C-alpha positions in Angstrom: 0.0 0.0 0.0 1.4 3.4 -1.0 2.0 6.0 1.7 -0.6 8.2 0.1 -3.2 5.5 0.5 -2.5 5.1 4.3 -5.5 6.0 6.4 -5.3 7.5 9.9 -7.6 6.4 12.7 -9.3 9.5 14.1 -11.3 10.2 17.2 -13.7 13.0 18.0 -14.1 14.5 21.5 -17.0 12.1 22.2 -14.9 9.1 21.2 -12.0 10.3 23.5 -14.5 10.6 26.4 -15.9 7.1 25.8 -12.5 5.5 25.5 -11.2 7.3 28.5 -14.3 6.6 30.6 -14.9 10.3 31.4 -17.4 12.9 30.3 -16.9 15.3 27.4 -16.4 18.1 29.8 -13.2 16.4 31.1 -11.8 16.1 27.6 -12.6 19.8 26.9 -10.8 20.6 30.2 -7.7 18.6 29.1 -7.6 20.7 25.9 -7.7 23.9 27.8 -5.3 23.0 30.6 -2.6 21.1 28.8 -0.6 22.9 26.1 0.8 19.6 24.7 -2.7 18.2 24.0 -2.6 17.0 20.4 -3.8 19.4 17.7 -6.8 18.4 15.5 -6.0 16.6 12.2 -9.4 17.2 10.6 -13.0 17.9 11.2 -14.2 21.4 12.0 -13.7 23.9 14.8 -17.0 22.8 16.3 -16.3 19.1 15.9 -12.5 18.5 15.6 -10.9 15.2 14.9 -7.7 13.9 16.4 -5.3 11.2 15.4 -5.9 8.1 17.6 -2.2 7.4 17.9 -1.6 11.0 19.2 -4.3 10.7 21.8 -3.0 7.3 23.0 0.5 8.7 23.4 -0.8 11.8 25.2 -3.0 9.8 27.7 -0.1 7.4 28.4 2.3 10.3 29.0 -0.2 12.0 31.4 -1.3 8.7 33.1 -4.9 9.1 32.0 -7.1 6.0 31.6 -7.6 5.1 27.9 -8.7 1.7 26.7 -8.8 1.0 22.9 -10.2 -2.5 22.1 -9.5 -4.1 18.7 -13.1 -3.3 17.8 -12.6 0.3 18.7 -9.5 0.4 16.4 -11.5 -0.9 13.5 -14.3 1.7 14.1 -11.9 4.6 14.5 -9.9 3.7 11.4 -13.2 3.2 9.5 -14.4 6.7 10.6 -11.1 8.3 9.6 -11.2 6.6 6.1 -14.8 7.3 5.2 -17.1 10.2 4.5 -20.6 10.0 6.0 -22.0 8.8 2.7 -19.3 6.0 2.4 -19.6 4.8 6.0 -22.7 2.6 5.6 -21.3 0.9 2.4 -18.0 0.1 4.1 -19.6 -1.3 7.2 -21.8 -3.5 4.9 -18.6 -4.7 3.1 -17.1 -5.6 6.5 -20.3 -7.5 7.4 -19.9 -9.5 4.3 -16.3 -10.1 5.1 -17.1 -11.2 8.7 -19.8 -13.6 7.5 -17.4 -15.0 4.9 -14.7 -15.5 7.6 -17.1 -17.1 10.0 -18.4 -19.6 7.4 -15.1 -20.2 5.5 -12.1 -19.8 7.9 -9.9 -21.8 5.5 -10.6 -19.8 2.5 -10.1 -16.6 4.4 -6.7 -17.7 5.7 -5.6 -18.4 2.1 -6.9 -14.9 1.0 -5.3 -13.2 4.0 -1.9 -14.5 3.1 -2.0 -12.7 -0.2 -0.4 -9.2 -0.7 -2.6 -6.2 -0.2 -3.0 -5.7 -4.0 -4.2 -9.3 -4.5 -6.4 -9.2 -1.5 -8.2 -6.1 -2.8 -8.5 -7.4 -6.3 -10.0 -10.7 -5.2 -12.0 -9.7 -2.2 -15.4 -8.9 -3.8 -15.3 -11.8 -6.2 -14.5 -14.4 -3.6 -17.0 -13.0 -1.2 -19.7 -13.1 -3.8 -18.8 -16.6 -4.8 -18.7 -17.9 -1.2 -21.7 -15.9 0.0 -24.3 -16.0 -2.8 -26.8 -14.5 -0.5 -25.2 -11.1 -1.1 -25.7 -11.2 -4.8 -25.6 -7.7 -6.3 -25.1 -6.1 -2.9 -21.4 -6.4 -3.5 -21.4 -5.0 -7.0 -19.2 -2.1 -6.1 -15.6 -3.0 -5.5 -13.8 -1.6 -2.4 -10.9 0.7 -3.1 -7.3 -0.1 -2.3 -7.2 1.5 1.1 -9.7 -1.0 2.5 -7.0 -3.6 2.9 -5.8 -2.1 6.2 -9.3 -2.1 7.6 -10.0 -5.7 6.4 -6.9 -7.0 8.1 -7.6 -5.1 11.3 -11.2 -6.4 11.3 -10.0 -9.9 11.0 -7.7 -9.4 13.9 -10.5 -8.0 16.0 -12.7 -11.0 15.1 -10.1 -13.4 16.4 -10.3 -11.6 19.8 -14.0 -10.8 20.2 -15.8 -13.0 17.6 -17.3 -12.2 14.2 -20.8 -11.4 15.4 -19.7 -9.2 18.3 -17.4 -7.1 16.1 -20.2 -6.4 13.6 -22.8 -5.7 16.2 -20.4 -3.2 17.7 -19.8 -1.5 14.4 -23.5 -1.3 13.7 -24.1 0.3 17.1 -21.5 2.9 16.4 -22.9 3.5 13.0 -26.4 4.1 14.3 -25.0 6.6 16.9 -23.5 8.6 14.1 -26.5 8.4 11.8 -29.4 8.2 14.3 -31.4 10.7 12.2 -30.8 8.9 8.9 -32.0 5.5 10.0 -35.2 4.9 12.0 -34.7 1.7 13.9 -37.6 -0.1 15.5 -37.0 -0.5 19.2 -36.1 -4.1 20.2 -39.1 -4.3 22.6 -41.5 -3.3 19.8 -39.8 -5.7 17.4 -40.2 -8.5 19.9 -43.9 -7.7 20.3 -44.5 -7.7 16.5 -42.7 -11.1 16.1 -44.5 -12.7 19.0 -47.9 -11.6 17.7 -47.4 -12.8 14.1 -44.7 -15.5 13.8 -44.9 -19.2 14.7 -41.9 -21.6 14.7 -41.0 -22.6 11.2 -42.7 -19.7 9.5 -41.4 -17.8 6.4 -41.2 -14.2 7.4 -41.0 -11.0 5.2 -40.2 -7.4 5.9 -40.6 -5.3 2.8 -39.0 -2.2 4.4 -36.4 -3.9 6.4 -33.9 -1.1 6.9 -31.0 -2.5 9.0 -32.9 -5.7 9.7 -34.0 -5.2 13.2 -37.5 -6.8 12.8 -36.1 -9.7 10.8 -33.3 -10.2 13.3 -36.0 -10.5 16.1 -37.6 -13.3 14.2 -34.7 -15.0 12.6 -33.5 -17.4 15.2 -36.2 -18.2 17.7 -39.1 -18.6 15.3 -38.8 -18.1 11.5 -37.2 -20.7 9.4 -36.6 -18.3 6.5 -36.5 -14.5 6.6 -36.7 -12.2 3.5 -36.3 -8.5 3.4 -36.2 -5.7 0.9 -35.1 -2.1 1.2 -34.5 0.8 -1.2 -31.2 1.7 0.5 -28.4 -0.5 -0.7 -26.1 0.1 2.3 -28.9 -0.7 4.7 -29.8 -3.9 2.9 -26.2 -5.0 2.9 -25.9 -4.4 6.6 -29.2 -6.2 7.3 -28.1 -9.3 5.4 -24.8 -9.4 7.1 -26.4 -9.1 10.5 -28.8 -11.9 9.7 -26.1 -14.2 8.4 -23.8 -13.6 11.4 -26.7 -14.4 13.8 -27.3 -17.7 12.0 -30.4 -16.9 10.0 -31.4 -18.3 6.7 -31.9 -15.0 4.9 -32.3 -13.2 1.7 -32.4 -9.4 1.3 -33.2 -7.5 -1.9 -32.5 -3.9 -2.7 -35.2 -1.9 -4.5 -38.3 0.1 -3.8 -40.8 -2.5 -2.6 -43.9 -0.6 -3.9 -42.5 0.2 -7.4 -40.3 -2.9 -7.9 -41.4 -5.8 -5.7 -38.6 -8.4 -5.5 -41.0 -11.0 -4.1 -43.9 -10.5 -6.5 -46.1 -13.6 -6.4 -44.5 -15.0 -3.3 -46.6 -15.7 -0.2 -45.3 -15.8 3.4 -46.7 -17.0 6.7 -46.2 -13.6 8.3 -45.2 -10.1 7.3 -43.8 -7.4 9.6 -43.2 -3.9 8.6 -42.2 -0.4 9.9 -42.7 1.6 6.7 -41.5 5.2 6.2 -44.2 7.5 7.5 -45.5 10.3 5.2 -43.4 9.3 2.2 -45.5 10.6 -0.7 -42.9 9.7 -3.4 -44.2 6.2 -3.9 -45.7 6.8 -7.3 -49.4 7.3 -6.6 -50.3 7.9 -10.3 -48.0 5.1 -11.6 -49.6 2.5 -9.3 -53.2 3.6 -9.6 -54.3 0.3 -11.2 -52.1 -2.0 -9.2 -53.9 -5.3 -8.2 -52.6 -5.0 -4.7 -55.2 -2.3 -3.9 -57.8 -4.9 -3.0 -59.3 -2.7 -0.3 -59.2 0.6 -2.2 -56.8 2.9 -3.9 -54.6 4.4 -1.2 -55.1 8.2 -1.1 -52.1 10.4 -2.1 -51.7 11.6 1.4 -51.9 8.2 3.0 -48.9 6.2 1.7 -49.0 4.0 4.8 -52.3 2.4 3.6 -50.4 1.3 0.4 -47.9 -0.5 2.6 -50.7 -2.2 4.6 -52.1 -3.6 1.3 -48.7 -4.5 0.0 -48.1 -6.6 3.2 -51.5 -8.3 2.8 -50.7 -9.2 -0.8 -47.7 -11.2 0.5 -49.4 -13.4 3.1 -51.1 -16.7 2.5 -54.7 -17.2 3.5 -54.8 -17.1 7.2 -51.3 -15.4 7.3 -50.6 -12.6 9.7 -49.4 -9.0 9.3 -48.0 -6.6 11.9 -47.3 -3.1 10.7 -46.5 0.1 12.5 -48.7 3.0 11.5 -48.8 6.7 12.5 -51.5 7.3 15.1 -53.2 9.7 12.8 -53.9 6.9 10.3 -56.5 5.5 12.6 -58.8 8.5 12.1 -57.9 10.4 8.9 -61.0 11.0 6.8 -59.1 10.3 3.6 -58.5 6.7 4.7 -61.9 5.8 6.1 -63.0 3.9 3.1 -60.0 1.5 3.2 -60.4 1.2 7.0 -64.0 0.3 6.6 -63.2 -2.4 4.0 -60.5 -3.9 6.2 -63.1 -4.1 9.1 -66.0 -5.4 7.0 -63.8 -8.3 5.6 -62.5 -9.1 9.1 -58.9 -8.4 7.9 -58.1 -5.8 10.5 -58.1 -7.6 13.9 -56.4 -5.3 16.3 -55.0 -1.7 16.8 -52.5 -1.3 19.7 -51.1 2.1 20.8 -47.4 1.8 21.6 -44.9 4.0 23.6 -43.2 6.9 21.8 -40.2 6.0 19.7 -37.6 7.9 17.6 -34.5 9.9 18.7 -36.6 12.5 20.6 -39.4 10.2 21.6 -41.8 12.3 19.5 -43.4 9.5 17.4 -46.1 7.4 19.2 -47.1 4.8 16.6 -50.0 2.3 16.5 -49.5 -1.3 15.7 -52.1 -2.7 13.3 -52.6 -6.5 13.4 -54.2 -8.0 10.3 -55.0 -11.4 9.0 -55.5 -12.5 5.4 -59.0 -13.7 5.3 -59.5 -17.4 4.5 -63.3 -17.5 4.8 -63.1 -19.7 7.8 -62.8 -17.1 10.5 -64.5 -13.7 10.3 -64.1 -11.7 13.6 -67.1 -9.6 14.7 -65.1 -7.1 16.7 -61.8 -5.2 16.8 -59.3 -5.5 19.6 -58.1 -2.1 20.8 -55.2 -1.8 23.3 -53.5 1.1 25.0 -50.0 -0.2 25.7 -48.2 3.2 25.8 -47.4 2.8 29.5 -47.0 -1.0 29.5 -45.8 -2.5 26.2 -46.2 -6.1 27.6 -50.0 -5.5 27.7 -50.1 -5.9 23.9 -49.2 -9.6 23.9 -51.4 -10.4 27.0 -54.4 -8.7 25.5 -53.9 -10.4 22.1 -53.5 -13.9 23.6 -56.7 -13.3 25.7 -58.6 -12.0 22.6 -57.6 -15.1 20.5 -58.5 -17.4 23.3 -61.9 -15.8 24.1 -60.8 -15.0 27.7 -61.5 -11.8 29.7 -59.4 -9.0 28.4 -57.0 -7.2 30.7 -57.5 -3.6 31.8 -56.4 -1.2 29.1 -57.9 -3.3 26.3 -61.3 -3.8 24.7 -63.1 -5.7 22.0 -65.2 -3.1 20.0 -68.0 -4.5 17.8 -67.2 -3.8 14.2 -70.7 -2.6 13.6 -70.1 0.2 16.1 -67.1 1.3 14.1 -68.7 1.5 10.6 -70.0 5.1 11.0 -69.1 8.2 9.1 -65.6 8.5 10.6 -64.5 4.8 11.0 -62.3 6.0 13.8 -60.2 3.0 15.2 -58.1 5.1 17.7 -57.7 2.9 20.8 -57.9 5.8 23.3 -61.2 6.9 21.9 -62.9 3.6 22.4 -61.2 2.8 25.7 -62.3 6.2 27.1 -65.8 5.7 26.0 -65.9 2.3 27.7 -64.5 3.7 31.0 -66.6 6.9 31.0 -69.2 5.4 33.3 -66.7 4.1 35.8 -66.9 6.0 39.1 -63.1 6.8 39.2 -63.3 10.4 40.2 -64.0 9.8 44.0 -61.1 7.3 44.6 -58.6 9.7 42.9 -59.9 12.6 45.0 -59.5 10.6 48.2 -56.0 9.5 47.2 -55.1 13.2 46.6 -56.4 14.2 50.0 -54.3 11.6 51.7 -51.2 12.6 49.7 -51.6 16.3 50.5 -52.2 15.5 54.2 -48.9 13.6 54.4 -46.8 16.3 52.8 -46.1 18.8 55.5 -45.1 16.2 58.3 -42.4 14.9 56.0 -40.5 18.2 55.9 -37.5 18.6 58.2 -37.4 21.3 60.8 -34.9 24.0 59.6 -33.8 27.3 61.0 -32.2 30.4 59.5 -28.4 30.3 59.9 -26.8 33.4 61.5 -23.7 33.1 59.3 -23.4 32.0 55.7 -19.9 31.0 54.5 -16.7 30.7 56.4 -16.9 26.9 56.5 -13.8 24.8 55.7 -14.5 23.1 52.4 -13.2 20.0 50.6 -13.9 18.6 47.1 -15.0 15.3 45.7 -11.6 14.8 44.2 -9.9 15.2 47.6 -12.4 12.7 49.1 -11.5 10.3 46.3 -7.8 10.7 46.8 -8.2 10.0 50.6 -10.2 6.9 49.9 -13.4 8.2 51.6 -15.3 8.2 48.3 -14.9 5.9 45.2 -16.2 6.9 41.8 -17.4 4.1 39.4 -19.0 3.9 36.0 -20.6 1.1 34.0 -18.6 -0.7 31.3 -18.3 1.3 28.1 -19.8 -1.4 25.9 -22.8 -2.0 28.3 -26.2 -2.2 26.7 -29.5 -1.9 28.6 -31.9 -2.8 25.8 -31.1 -6.5 25.9 -33.6 -9.1 27.2 -31.3 -10.0 30.1 -32.0 -11.5 33.5 -30.6 -8.7 35.6 -32.2 -5.3 36.3 -30.3 -2.1 35.4 -30.8 1.3 36.9 -30.6 3.7 34.0 -29.9 7.4 33.7 -33.5 8.0 32.8 -34.6 6.2 35.9 -32.5 8.5 38.0 -33.8 11.6 36.3 -37.5 10.6 36.7 -37.1 9.0 40.1 -38.3 5.6 38.8 -37.1 2.1 39.9 -34.7 0.1 37.7 -36.3 -0.4 34.3 -33.4 -1.6 32.1 -32.1 -5.2 31.7 -28.8 -6.7 30.8 -26.9 -9.9 30.6 -24.3 -9.1 33.3 -21.5 -7.8 31.0 -17.8 -8.1 32.1 -17.0 -5.3 34.6 -20.6 -4.6 35.5 -21.1 -2.7 38.8 -23.7 -4.1 41.3 -25.4 -1.3 43.2 -25.2 -1.3 47.0 -27.5 0.5 49.5 -26.1 4.0 50.1 -24.5 4.4 46.6 -25.0 7.9 45.3 -25.8 8.2 41.5 -25.5 11.3 39.3 -26.2 11.4 35.5 -23.2 12.5 33.5 -25.2 15.2 31.7 -28.6 15.7 33.4 -31.2 17.9 32.0 -32.2 19.0 35.5 -30.6 18.6 38.9 -30.9 14.9 39.6 -29.1 12.8 42.4 -30.3 9.4 43.6 -29.4 7.5 46.7 -29.8 3.7 46.4 -31.9 2.2 49.1 -31.7 -1.4 48.1 -28.8 -3.0 46.3 -29.0 -5.6 43.5 -29.5 -3.9 40.2 -26.6 -3.0 37.9 -25.3 0.5 37.4 -26.4 1.7 34.0 -24.4 3.8 31.4 -24.1 7.6 31.5 -24.1 7.6 35.3 -21.5 8.4 37.9 -21.6 6.2 41.0 -20.1 7.7 44.2 -19.6 5.1 46.9 -18.8 6.6 50.3 -17.1 5.0 53.3 -20.0 5.4 55.9 -17.5 6.0 58.7 -16.1 9.1 56.9 -18.9 10.4 54.6 -22.7 10.3 55.0 -24.4 9.2 51.7 -27.3 11.7 52.0 -24.9 14.5 53.0 -22.9 13.8 49.9 -26.0 13.6 47.7 -27.4 16.8 49.1 -24.4 18.9 48.3 -24.0 17.2 44.9 -27.6 18.3 44.2 -26.8 21.8 45.5 -23.8 22.1 43.1 -25.7 20.8 40.2 -28.6 23.2 40.8 -26.2 26.1 40.9 -24.5 24.9 37.7 -27.8 24.9 35.9 -28.3 28.6 36.3 -26.4 29.5 33.3 -28.7 27.7 30.9 -26.0 25.7 29.2 -25.2 22.0 29.4 -24.3 20.9 32.9 -21.8 18.4 31.5 -19.9 21.3 30.0 -20.0 23.4 33.2 -19.2 21.0 36.1 -16.4 18.6 36.7 -17.8 16.3 39.4 -14.4 15.9 41.1 -14.2 19.7 41.6 -17.6 19.9 43.4 -17.1 21.4 46.8 -18.8 20.5 50.1 -18.2 21.4 53.8 -15.5 19.5 55.8 -17.6 18.4 58.7 -17.4 15.6 61.4 -19.4 12.5 60.6 -22.0 13.3 63.3 -22.7 16.7 61.8 -22.8 15.2 58.3 -25.5 12.9 59.4 -27.6 15.7 60.8 -27.4 17.4 57.4 -28.0 14.1 55.7 -31.2 13.5 57.6 -32.5 16.9 56.5 -31.5 16.3 52.9 -33.2 12.9 53.0 -36.4 14.3 54.3 -36.5 17.0 51.6 -35.9 14.4 49.0 -38.8 12.3 50.4 -41.0 15.4 50.4 -40.1 15.9 46.7 -41.2 12.4 45.9 -44.5 12.8 47.7 -45.1 16.2 46.1 -44.6 14.7 42.7 -47.1 12.0 43.5 -49.6 14.5 44.6 -49.1 16.6 41.4 -49.7 13.4 39.4 -52.9 12.7 41.3 -54.0 16.3 40.9 -53.5 16.2 37.1 -55.4 12.9 36.9 -58.3 14.3 39.0 -58.6 17.4 36.7 -58.6 15.1 33.6 -61.2 12.8 35.0 -63.4 15.7 36.2 -63.4 17.4 32.8 -64.0 14.1 31.0 -66.8 13.2 33.4 -68.6 16.5 33.1 -68.3 16.3 29.4 -69.6 12.8 28.9 -72.3 13.0 31.6 -70.9 10.6 34.1 -70.4 13.5 36.6 -72.5 16.5 37.2 -72.2 19.6 39.5 -73.9 19.2 43.0 -76.9 21.4 43.4 -76.9 23.7 46.5 -79.4 21.6 48.4 -77.8 18.3 47.6 -74.8 16.9 49.6 -71.7 15.8 47.7 -71.4 12.0 47.0 -67.8 11.9 48.1 
């Protein structure tokens, strides 16, 4: 390889922070404090890039923690060698390589022994010959500089395994392009597969993206998975993921609506998360398409085209699960198609799901459909509100199919009641109507009265201090150096979206004051929480500090854990002054992570007995805050139920001569 073709592994500030196990603020501080900190080699003034080798040398010289795994080296070299538009293609090529290596270790060894020029010349041809599943997905030949990345990837796979390396690269790729690729959350994917796919089924996703839905069904259920996506890079990545996870897979690249790669093929189940609001599907060109059995999809409702495309690919009795925008349940332009889906018994269920997307702004509905076989014709539609509890979706569906009593939050609505002028199938509308007559106002009012009555006694007794200031102070950093406090963080590669057996307390749980909601599979280096541990988010949106009452869960990512020696530092004393420092740091309106270095936070130097007095007061105030939040929630619920009850007639104002009923 010529010197001009050599690629340099680069790291951004966020990469340095991740590899060093610190926050971005710490890296920014290093750049300001140390004149010998390496200069950028690329990027921009707002987002500079540094040579990985320079950063490694600098952190070693200054005795800073910095761990670069083989997988990290592959990713950083890949980022330094690729533009944003090239990155997906190159990751897909590496996925093909890793699948080839895993299935053909002997052939790879022979190829790896060749010089770089021969390796590059033969790579695509041999991969295509050995992995026919990729077909035309490897039509473009990688350039000469890819040899270094290929060899580094092979070395990483020997250490971590082929699948683990590619999963890591996909995670990093999604972090970089979170807005370019909409990925179905794994919990939602699992629900869609569980409600549609039986063992041995053939499964199709006609808008597969990076293959999340197909991956959820590949191993435990489906015997054959097929996908299609208009984005070549995404299709290549999806196929590599499926092959590396052991699935029997085929992925085509083309626009499914305009150029159906599976025309005429029928599957046992179809799952789909189509692009919402995409009006470039060729409405006029496809006006006479035979797939529109339930009506021509309106120009402004492309999602209804995807619904009928999915139905065209399931056998009689086959099942479809498709994510739809919530508005599609009530738009007037789509009421004719919705009515036809209901009359024929094709649409069986509509489930409201939790918000998804990078900002949590999209709250989709899940439509469950069944290709009619003239044997079963349901007389009602299952509606479920699973926004607060996703697991309710599967419980309600199983009960609906078995004819059992439906759980709270679900209802079977007679189809005859839906076929009015609007054909509105929004779950919240029908669940609210069913619950309007329930006398829920009085119990909520009583709960609010109890909560309010308990508030004031919780408060500590405080008095105005005659003097402010003048106290001897210390810092978190000094307490760490003396051994009185230890700071820990979760492993850098830890994931909390896995269906693991161990609970994980996440940064979101700390911010909202919720119990542990994440799960994991006990990754190496995981930190088990103990009673008295103090947790602080790395970059909270508001002051948030949590003291662990019961140990057991694992420490989640993006959290600092401060573990105090109880003979030297009181946990609530520490938490209270951390909270004070964070609240003060928030006054400027900028990111807390950019303003506060946790080791520099100051707190009074007090005897342990005095610390405990302060700690008790802080603890009581935090308990008051929790109860106040509960009372506010009850108050909001009371207002909502009162307005709803007055509006639907289930509540009425009390006349002057009539006593209240509560």
